[in-house]
C-alpha positions as CSV (number, residue, x, y, z in Angstrom):
1,M,-18.4,-2.3,-8.0
2,S,-16.8,-4.4,-10.8
3,D,-14.4,-7.3,-10.1
4,S,-11.4,-5.3,-11.5
5,A,-12.2,-2.3,-9.2
6,R,-12.6,-4.6,-6.2
7,R,-9.2,-6.2,-6.9
8,V,-7.5,-2.8,-7.1
9,V,-9.3,-1.2,-4.1
10,G,-9.6,-4.3,-1.9
11,D,-12.0,-4.5,1.0
12,L,-12.1,-0.9,2.3
13,T,-14.0,-0.4,5.4
14,V,-14.4,2.7,7.6
15,D,-13.6,2.2,11.3
16,A,-16.8,3.8,12.7
17,N,-15.3,3.6,16.2
18,N,-12.3,5.8,15.3
19,L,-13.8,8.8,13.6
20,Y,-12.5,12.4,13.9
21,R,-13.7,15.8,12.8
22,E,-10.9,18.0,11.6
23,E,-10.3,21.7,12.4
24,S,-7.5,23.6,10.8
25,Y,-5.6,26.7,12.1
26,T,-2.9,28.5,10.3
27,D,-0.8,31.7,10.6
28,L,-0.6,31.9,6.8
29,K,3.2,31.9,7.0
30,V,4.8,28.7,8.3
31,A,2.5,27.0,10.8
32,S,-0.5,24.8,10.3
33,L,-2.2,23.1,13.2
34,R,-4.8,20.4,12.8
35,R,-7.1,19.5,15.7
36,L,-8.7,16.1,15.3
37,V,-11.8,16.0,17.5
38,P,-13.1,12.4,18.2
39,V,-16.7,11.9,17.2
40,L,-19.2,9.1,17.5
41,P,-20.7,7.5,14.3
42,T,-23.6,9.9,14.7
43,G,-21.2,12.9,14.3
44,E,-21.6,14.0,17.9
45,P,-18.4,14.6,20.0
46,D,-17.0,11.4,21.7
47,P,-16.4,12.4,25.3
48,N,-14.4,9.2,26.0
49,R,-11.5,10.2,23.7
50,E,-9.1,13.2,23.7
51,P,-8.6,15.4,20.7
52,R,-5.3,15.2,18.9
53,W,-3.2,18.1,17.7
54,I,-0.9,17.8,14.6
55,A,1.7,20.3,13.6
56,Q,2.4,20.8,9.9
57,T,4.9,22.9,8.0
58,Q,7.3,22.8,5.1
59,L,11.1,23.3,5.2
60,M,13.0,24.3,2.1
61,S,15.8,22.0,1.0
62,Q,18.2,21.9,-1.9
63,V,15.6,19.7,-3.8
64,G,12.6,21.7,-2.8
65,P,10.0,21.9,0.0
66,V,10.0,19.0,2.5
67,P,6.7,18.5,4.4
68,V,7.0,18.0,8.1
69,S,4.3,16.9,10.5
70,A,4.3,15.9,14.2
71,L,1.9,15.0,16.9
72,I,1.6,17.6,19.6
73,E,0.6,16.6,23.2
74,A,-1.7,19.5,23.9
75,K,-5.2,20.2,25.3
76,T,-5.8,23.7,23.9
77,L,-4.9,25.8,20.9
78,Q,-2.6,28.0,23.0
79,E,-0.7,25.0,24.2
80,A,-0.4,23.6,20.7
81,I,0.9,26.9,19.5
82,A,3.5,27.0,22.3
83,K,4.6,23.4,21.6
84,F,4.7,23.8,17.8
85,P,8.4,24.6,17.4
86,E,9.6,21.8,19.7
87,A,7.3,19.2,18.0
88,V,8.6,20.3,14.5
89,G,12.2,20.2,15.7
90,R,11.8,16.7,17.0
91,A,10.2,15.6,13.7
92,V,13.1,17.1,11.8
93,E,15.7,15.4,14.0
94,E,13.9,12.1,13.4
95,M,13.9,12.7,9.6
96,I,17.6,13.4,9.7
97,E,18.3,10.3,11.7
98,E,16.3,8.2,9.4
99,A,18.1,9.6,6.4
100,R,21.5,8.9,8.1
101,E,20.4,5.3,8.8
102,I,19.4,4.8,5.2
103,Q,22.8,6.2,4.1
104,R,24.6,3.8,6.5
105,A,22.6,0.8,5.3
106,E,23.3,1.7,1.6
107,A,27.0,2.3,2.3
108,S,27.3,-1.1,4.0
109,R,25.7,-3.1,1.2
110,I,27.9,-5.6,-0.4
111,V,27.6,-5.5,-4.2
112,V,28.1,-8.9,-5.8
113,P,28.8,-8.8,-9.5
114,D,26.8,-10.9,-11.9
115,T,28.9,-14.0,-12.7
116,A,28.1,-13.8,-16.4
117,S,29.5,-10.3,-16.5
118,V,32.7,-11.4,-14.7
119,R,33.2,-14.3,-17.2
120,K,32.9,-11.8,-20.1
121,I,35.6,-9.6,-18.5
122,I,37.9,-12.5,-17.9
123,T,37.6,-14.0,-21.4
């Protein structure tokens, strides 16, 4: 790798102790479920870690589709399917609250005019 590529990429390393195999499930309408199965560096299943389930969907907004994803606490596909709506609902509530917080922070910002601009207006 060249020095310029190394500066851009940095020191990338793969965490061999935190590998997952991904399985995808979809209803071809609104729901996508990803099952992340923990694996050992050999690719064999890691019996010491639990699989993770992730809900994914898109909601339409005035500016276009908004991706939504959320972790689901589930052991089976059936359980993940049942918990999908609740997980997505929580994720949307969190997104709305974050947007409101950003709006509050922006609204409370104090704008200080540039002193050079003020002098031009006064003179």
